[in-house]
RODO-2510 file (C-alpha; in nm, 4 decimals, decimal comma):
residues 361
     n   res          X          Y          Z
     1     g    -1,5065    -0,6731     1,3567
     2     i    -1,5090    -0,3638     1,1382
     3     l    -1,8509    -0,2248     1,0659
     4     e    -1,9456    -0,1712     0,7031
     5     n    -1,9013     0,1939     0,5957
     6     t    -1,6611     0,2567     0,8863
     7     p    -1,3562     0,4394     0,7481
     8     r    -1,0143     0,2813     0,7976
     9     l    -0,7557     0,5116     0,9528
    10     d    -0,3786     0,4859     0,9261
    11     y    -0,1424     0,5861     1,2061
    12     s     0,1793     0,4656     1,0402
    13     g     0,5032     0,6529     1,0946
    14     g     0,4002     0,7389     1,4513
    15     a     0,1343     0,9854     1,3389
    16     s    -0,0887     1,1224     1,6159
    17     c    -0,3421     1,2423     1,3591
    18     p    -0,4439     0,9563     1,1272
    19     s    -0,4896     0,9614     0,7499
    20     l    -0,7694     0,7996     0,5523
    21     l    -0,6605     0,4624     0,4100
    22     l    -0,8113     0,3773     0,0692
    23     e    -0,7022     0,0508    -0,0910
    24     p    -0,8124    -0,1819    -0,3708
    25     s    -0,9775    -0,5157    -0,3100
    26     r    -0,7171    -0,7828    -0,2279
    27     t    -0,7232    -1,1506    -0,1241
    28     n    -0,4785    -1,3129     0,1159
    29     i    -0,4472    -1,6686    -0,0191
    30     i    -0,2475    -1,8024     0,2762
    31     p    -0,5094    -1,9962     0,4772
    32     f    -0,3443    -1,9605     0,8205
    33     s    -0,1822    -1,6187     0,8327
    34     e    -0,1065    -1,6318     1,2074
    35     y    -0,1171    -2,0000     1,3138
    36     y     0,2051    -2,1598     1,1867
    37     n     0,1511    -2,4935     1,3612
    38     a    -0,1363    -2,5548     1,1204
    39     g    -0,0872    -2,8540     0,8936
    40     s    -0,0546    -2,6417     0,5816
    41     w     0,2699    -2,4899     0,7143
    42     l     0,5598    -2,7333     0,6736
    43     k     0,8740    -2,7039     0,8865
    44     l     1,2367    -2,7446     0,7792
    45     n     1,4738    -2,7947     1,0732
    46     s     1,2546    -2,5574     1,2727
    47     s     0,9908    -2,5640     1,5437
    48     i     0,7066    -2,3199     1,6071
    49     t     0,5964    -2,1915     1,9472
    50     d     0,2495    -2,0381     1,9317
    51     n     0,1534    -1,7225     2,1213
    52     a     0,5168    -1,6557     2,2106
    53     t     0,5108    -1,2732     2,2267
    54     t     0,2999    -0,9653     2,1630
    55     s     0,2357    -0,9056     1,7924
    56     p     0,2015    -0,5675     1,6175
    57     e    -0,1743    -0,6134     1,6744
    58     g    -0,1175    -0,5753     2,0503
    59     f    -0,2099    -0,9312     2,1481
    60     v     0,0110    -1,2229     2,2543
    61     n    -0,0460    -1,4101     1,9277
    62     a     0,2871    -1,3941     1,7438
    63     s     0,4786    -1,7176     1,6841
    64     l     0,8426    -1,7992     1,7508
    65     q     1,0349    -1,9939     1,4864
    66     t     1,3369    -2,1689     1,6445
    67     e     1,6081    -2,3460     1,4477
    68     n     1,7267    -2,6956     1,5459
    69     s     2,0925    -2,8055     1,5529
    70     s     2,0889    -2,9733     1,2107
    71     a     2,2702    -2,8579     0,8983
    72     g     2,0515    -2,7280     0,6158
    73     f     1,7648    -2,4865     0,5674
    74     h     1,5767    -2,3570     0,8731
    75     a     1,2374    -2,2362     0,7529
    76     i     0,8632    -2,2860     0,7343
    77     y     0,6630    -2,2797     0,4109
    78     d     0,3150    -2,3134     0,2677
    79     n     0,2522    -2,4776    -0,0712
    80     i    -0,0306    -2,2887    -0,2440
    81     t    -0,1810    -2,3037    -0,5926
    82     a    -0,1604    -1,9337    -0,6653
    83     a    -0,2672    -1,7926    -1,0002
    84     f    -0,0041    -1,8907    -1,2553
    85     n     0,2349    -1,6419    -1,4192
    86     t     0,0994    -1,3604    -1,2034
    87     p     0,2717    -1,0940    -0,9883
    88     f     0,2295    -1,1777    -0,6200
    89     t     0,3471    -0,9938    -0,3109
    90     f     0,4457    -1,2012    -0,0084
    91     s     0,4772    -1,0226     0,3265
    92     a     0,5104    -1,0933     0,6990
    93     f     0,5789    -0,9163     1,0282
    94     v     0,9103    -1,0247     1,1813
    95     k     1,1111    -0,9533     1,4990
    96     p     1,4541    -1,0936     1,5938
    97     n     1,5108    -1,3492     1,8678
    98     g     1,8715    -1,4600     1,8251
    99     r     1,8713    -1,4383     1,4448
   100     d     1,9025    -1,0926     1,2879
   101     i     1,8962    -1,2155     0,9279
   102     v     1,5781    -1,3677     0,7811
   103     y     1,4492    -1,4166     0,4298
   104     l     1,1257    -1,4373     0,2370
   105     r     1,1196    -1,6632    -0,0680
   106     m     0,8699    -1,7492    -0,3409
   107     e     0,9670    -2,0852    -0,4903
   108     n     0,8554    -2,3044    -0,7777
   109     a     0,6946    -2,6006    -0,5997
   110     s     0,7751    -2,8659    -0,8621
   111     t     1,1419    -2,7877    -0,9178
   112     g     1,2477    -2,6005    -0,6063
   113     g     1,3689    -2,3229    -0,8318
   114     g     1,3657    -1,9724    -0,6912
   115     l     1,1143    -1,7224    -0,8235
   116     a     1,2165    -1,4509    -0,5770
   117     i     1,4168    -1,4328    -0,2558
   118     t     1,5198    -1,1390    -0,0372
   119     y     1,7340    -1,1332     0,2774
   120     f     1,6612    -0,8756     0,5466
   121     n     1,8519    -0,7549     0,8527
   122     i     1,5727    -0,7191     1,1108
   123     n     1,8083    -0,5568     1,3614
   124     t     1,9245    -0,2684     1,1410
   125     g     1,6243    -0,2517     0,9053
   126     q     1,8263    -0,3209     0,5895
   127     i     1,7374    -0,5032     0,2693
   128     l     2,0299    -0,7299     0,1813
   129     s     2,0643    -0,9692    -0,1149
   130     d     1,7540    -0,9362    -0,3292
   131     s     1,6331    -1,1216    -0,6403
   132     s     1,2696    -1,0085    -0,6186
   133     t     1,0945    -0,7667    -0,8546
   134     s     1,0628    -0,5301    -0,5595
   135     s     1,0960    -0,5520    -0,1815
   136     s     1,0327    -0,3411     0,1267
   137     i     1,1065    -0,3282     0,4987
   138     d     0,8958    -0,1004     0,7190
   139     e     0,9848    -0,0376     1,0815
   140     l     0,7094    -0,0734     1,3423
   141     p     0,7085    -0,0188     1,7207
   142     n     0,8585    -0,2665     1,9699
   143     g     1,1242    -0,4068     1,7377
   144     w     0,8907    -0,5322     1,4646
   145     y     0,9351    -0,4927     1,0890
   146     r     0,6980    -0,5656     0,8058
   147     l     0,8859    -0,7320     0,5189
   148     s     0,7624    -0,7836     0,1626
   149     i     0,8827    -0,9223    -0,1673
   150     t     0,7171    -0,9265    -0,5091
   151     g     0,7725    -1,1838    -0,7817
   152     t     0,5874    -1,3528    -1,0663
   153     t     0,4563    -1,7021    -1,0020
   154     s     0,5387    -2,0007    -1,2190
   155     a     0,3421    -2,0563    -1,5377
   156     s     0,2540    -2,4174    -1,4569
   157     t     0,2768    -2,5165    -1,0892
   158     s     0,2001    -2,4161    -0,7346
   159     t     0,4210    -2,1824    -0,5326
   160     l     0,6016    -2,2276    -0,2028
   161     f     0,5831    -1,9211     0,0195
   162     v     0,8814    -1,9514     0,2561
   163     m     0,9766    -1,7674     0,5756
   164     g     1,3259    -1,8606     0,6831
   165     l     1,6220    -1,7928     0,9093
   166     a     1,9757    -1,7208     0,7871
   167     s     2,3159    -1,7167     0,9518
   168     a     2,4341    -1,4318     0,7284
   169     d     2,3331    -1,2496     0,4125
   170     d     2,2676    -1,4967     0,1303
   171     t     2,3343    -1,7884     0,3686
   172     r     2,0189    -1,9869     0,4337
   173     s     2,1856    -2,3287     0,4636
   174     y     2,3871    -2,3586     0,7858
   175     t     2,4212    -2,5616     1,1034
   176     g     2,1780    -2,4323     1,3656
   177     n     2,2509    -2,3881     1,7350
   178     g     1,9139    -2,5153     1,8570
   179     i     1,8117    -2,1922     2,0333
   180     s     1,8127    -1,8998     1,7887
   181     g     1,5233    -1,7825     1,5777
   182     a     1,2801    -1,5016     1,5082
   183     y     0,9185    -1,4080     1,5781
   184     f     0,6752    -1,4174     1,2845
   185     y     0,3208    -1,2861     1,2483
   186     g     0,0702    -1,1957     0,9784
   187     a     0,1875    -1,3774     0,6651
   188     s     0,0156    -1,2619     0,3478
   189     a     0,0307    -1,3556    -0,0205
   190     e    -0,1757    -1,1302    -0,2443
   191     s    -0,2000    -1,0871    -0,6178
   192     g    -0,0463    -0,7485    -0,6939
   193     s     0,2803    -0,5582    -0,7273
   194     y     0,2916    -0,4102    -0,3762
   195     p     0,1700    -0,4999    -0,0241
   196     t    -0,1554    -0,3622     0,1133
   197     s    -0,2669    -0,3559     0,4754
   198     y    -0,2729    -0,6933     0,6465
   199     i    -0,5702    -0,9278     0,5845
   200     p    -0,5918    -1,1972     0,8588
   201     t    -0,7069    -1,5493     0,7708
   202     y    -0,8277    -1,8323     0,9955
   203     g    -0,8282    -2,1468     0,7829
   204     v    -0,9343    -2,0147     0,4415
   205     s    -0,8311    -1,7244     0,2219
   206     q    -0,9969    -1,3919     0,2922
   207     t    -1,0861    -1,1003     0,0635
   208     r    -1,1070    -0,7354     0,1636
   209     a    -1,3418    -0,5191    -0,0431
   210     k    -1,2032    -0,2035    -0,1996
   211     d    -1,2325     0,1216    -0,0059
   212     v    -1,4515     0,3987    -0,1449
   213     c    -1,4982     0,7470    -0,0004
   214     v    -1,7873     0,9588    -0,1329
   215     k    -1,9853     1,2424     0,0240
   216     t    -2,3106     1,3320    -0,1504
   217     g    -2,5820     1,5902    -0,0940
   218     i    -2,3403     1,8727    -0,0157
   219     s    -2,4153     2,1133    -0,3001
   220     d    -2,4626     2,3941    -0,0444
   221     l    -2,1081     2,3309     0,0836
   222     i    -1,9485     2,3425    -0,2626
   223     g    -1,8828     2,6748    -0,4297
   224     q    -2,1043     2,6726    -0,7383
   225     t    -1,9418     2,9734    -0,9051
   226     e    -1,5995     2,9605    -0,7385
   227     g    -1,4127     2,7426    -0,4923
   228     t    -1,1020     2,5479    -0,3949
   229     a    -1,0422     2,1769    -0,3383
   230     f    -0,7356     2,0711    -0,1379
   231     i    -0,5902     1,7281    -0,0564
   232     e    -0,2778     1,6048     0,1156
   233     l    -0,1792     1,2472     0,0473
   234     n     0,1069     1,0110     0,1109
   235     v     0,1895     0,7895    -0,1847
   236     t     0,3704     0,4864    -0,0453
   237     s     0,3654     0,2792    -0,3625
   238     l     0,3303     0,3708    -0,7273
   239     a     0,2425     0,1102    -0,9864
   240     s     0,2171     0,0687    -1,3622
   241     a     0,0794     0,3174    -1,6107
   242     g    -0,2988     0,3110    -1,6314
   243     a    -0,3480     0,3492    -1,2580
   244     y    -0,4455     0,6860    -1,1116
   245     a    -0,5869     0,8611    -0,8081
   246     g    -0,7209     1,1997    -0,7048
   247     f    -1,0491     1,3786    -0,6398
   248     r    -1,3522     1,5065    -0,8259
   249     i    -1,6294     1,7568    -0,7534
   250     f    -1,9227     1,6599    -0,9733
   251     d    -2,2962     1,6033    -1,0124
   252     g    -2,2717     1,2238    -1,0116
   253     t    -2,1933     1,2056    -1,3817
   254     n    -1,8909     1,2750    -1,5968
   255     a    -2,0758     1,5495    -1,7808
   256     n    -2,0310     1,8109    -1,5080
   257     k    -1,7191     1,7837    -1,2981
   258     l    -1,3956     1,9334    -1,1767
   259     e    -1,1282     1,6662    -1,1406
   260     f    -0,7688     1,6335    -1,0329
   261     i    -0,5774     1,3180    -1,1362
   262     y    -0,2425     1,1883    -1,0082
   263     y    -0,0764     0,9321    -1,2389
   264     p     0,2067     0,6983    -1,1313
   265     d     0,4243     0,7947    -1,4307
   266     g     0,4620     1,1486    -1,2924
   267     r     0,1808     1,3102    -1,4893
   268     l    -0,0636     1,5495    -1,3185
   269     q    -0,3889     1,6735    -1,4681
   270     a    -0,6744     1,9034    -1,3647
   271     v    -0,9835     1,9193    -1,5855
   272     s    -1,3298     2,0705    -1,5876
   273     f    -1,6329     1,9561    -1,7891
   274     v    -1,9595     2,1463    -1,8401
   275     g    -2,2414     1,9645    -2,0163
   276     g    -1,9975     1,7006    -2,1330
   277     a    -1,7613     1,9518    -2,2937
   278     l    -1,4026     1,9940    -2,1745
   279     v    -1,3694     2,3577    -2,0677
   280     a    -1,0444     2,3510    -1,8652
   281     n    -0,7382     2,1300    -1,8959
   282     i    -0,4187     2,1820    -1,6988
   283     n    -0,2142     1,8846    -1,8184
   284     l     0,1400     1,8360    -1,6850
   285     t     0,2647     1,5366    -1,8814
   286     s     0,5930     1,4793    -1,6959
   287     y     0,5762     1,6609    -1,3629
   288     g     0,7733     1,3787    -1,2063
   289     l     0,6355     1,3316    -0,8549
   290     t     0,7516     1,0157    -0,6792
   291     t     0,6549     0,8573    -0,3492
   292     g     0,6057     1,0678    -0,0384
   293     v     0,3709     1,3288     0,1035
   294     h     0,2346     1,5874    -0,1404
   295     k    -0,0228     1,8665    -0,1221
   296     f    -0,2513     1,9667    -0,4124
   297     a    -0,5023     2,2492    -0,4497
   298     l    -0,7287     2,3194    -0,7457
   299     a    -0,8891     2,6661    -0,7310
   300     y    -1,1566     2,7678    -0,9782
   301     k    -1,3654     3,0640    -1,0853
   302     l    -1,5030     3,1821    -1,4195
   303     n    -1,1997     3,2136    -1,6488
   304     d    -0,9679     3,1696    -1,3514
   305     y    -0,8446     2,8144    -1,2815
   306     v    -0,5140     2,7410    -1,1071
   307     l    -0,3389     2,4282    -0,9778
   308     y    -0,0883     2,4406    -0,6915
   309     v     0,1388     2,1513    -0,5965
   310     d     0,3653     2,1571    -0,2901
   311     g     0,3581     2,5369    -0,2705
   312     v     0,4133     2,5998    -0,6419
   313     n     0,1748     2,7361    -0,9086
   314     v     0,2106     2,4671    -1,1755
   315     g    -0,0606     2,5638    -1,4238
   316     v    -0,3493     2,7948    -1,5064
   317     d    -0,6464     2,8102    -1,7436
   318     t    -0,7953     3,1562    -1,8018
   319     s    -1,0824     3,0624    -2,0322
   320     a    -1,3208     2,8226    -1,8570
   321     s    -1,6685     2,8173    -1,7077
   322     v    -1,7719     2,6362    -1,3877
   323     p    -2,0003     2,3274    -1,3742
   324     a    -2,2890     2,2780    -1,1311
   325     t    -2,1844     2,0142    -0,8769
   326     s    -2,3298     1,8301    -0,5762
   327     q    -2,0759     1,5816    -0,4384
   328     f    -1,7097     1,5320    -0,3549
   329     d    -1,5292     1,2058    -0,4321
   330     l    -1,1814     1,0768    -0,3385
   331     f    -1,0832     0,7960    -0,5729
   332     r    -0,8059     0,5609    -0,6732
   333     t    -0,7718     0,2675    -0,9114
   334     n    -0,5897    -0,0597    -0,8560
   335     g    -0,2278     0,0417    -0,8839
   336     g    -0,0902     0,2060    -0,5750
   337     l    -0,1322     0,2631    -0,2051
   338     l    -0,2303     0,6158    -0,1038
   339     n    -0,3088     0,7507     0,2395
   340     y    -0,5305     1,0585     0,2233
   341     k    -0,4164     1,2741     0,5138
   342     q    -0,6402     1,5778     0,4531
   343     a    -0,9228     1,6787     0,2218
   344     t    -1,0843     2,0229     0,2369
   345     l    -1,3351     2,2205     0,0296
   346     f    -1,3564     2,5997     0,0250
   347     k    -1,6509     2,7902    -0,1215
   348     t    -1,4204     3,0647    -0,2512
   349     r    -1,1296     3,0754    -0,4924
   350     l    -0,8388     3,1266    -0,2517
   351     t    -0,5747     3,3806    -0,3464
   352     n    -0,2511     3,2587    -0,4948
   353     a    -0,0695     3,3562    -0,1765
   354     e    -0,3174     3,1506     0,0277
   355     l    -0,2812     2,8557    -0,2113
   356     a     0,0965     2,8676    -0,1828
   357     a     0,0786     2,8723     0,1963
   358     l    -0,1843     2,5946     0,2053
   359     t     0,0155     2,3548    -0,0135
   360     t     0,3690     2,4157     0,1073
   361     i     0,5153     2,0972     0,2538
***
């Protein structure tokens, strides 16, 4: 198991140097995320072979779904009473074995009506026909992909979470050949508008606590009259307004702090408070950053604040004092997935040339 207070590291994209993974609390409501021969998973013209190949986890614990020779749908599904009228994201790891087209579907359990369905080509890595609110396909080593769809559950009934095979795009009803199929692993249904890292379950739903990263007692490592804070992060999902992320150097209260905030609507802001009073405010209301890797540096000194983003000086404040601080905090609210790749503190206000070099992508 993972020890409490052990940081979670992300090596996605083939990175040799990991980034810090900070996520909100989420619950996977699918009771058997890996064991598809469990009674809760119902089969439509399909059979499941347990432990059929090596999963993305590195163990031989992925299942093979094989179609039979009947005409109709070839799928497995779990009927779950999810929260009503709520955005849910359904995801799974999938690898082809005779069928290159698969689909994920969220379905109204009482009527069979579709809430969301997306077809994926798991040979080419393409999203095909798509009626979901949003969807994603992420390539992993050894032929695996992680697929996800997001949709809003019904207002009055349980939801079917379906993993199925298709003979072509938008063709989930067909006559099977009795041998083709696909490998499946790590099914997850979580309340939210985007997928987070996989939460395994073994008979009941499981909840992962939110990640928090704070370092206290480092006042001697923080420049008290001047300094620079730098972060590099990869934003892989942005969510609705009201969510935000960033860093703060502070004394444990909001009265004395330097803070950088990254908003999902494209807004960037750097502020400084001394004794509860706002003394510096670099507020870029429509900077327009989207997903991807970005570098930010906030440098400060008496009457000399500057914010650099991706190698560019984007704002200054020349009339501001500096608060007394004692800790450094990376933070995010529930609304997006961010991988912190680097975080560095300098006890001096770096030169503009140094800041440009430090933050250039």
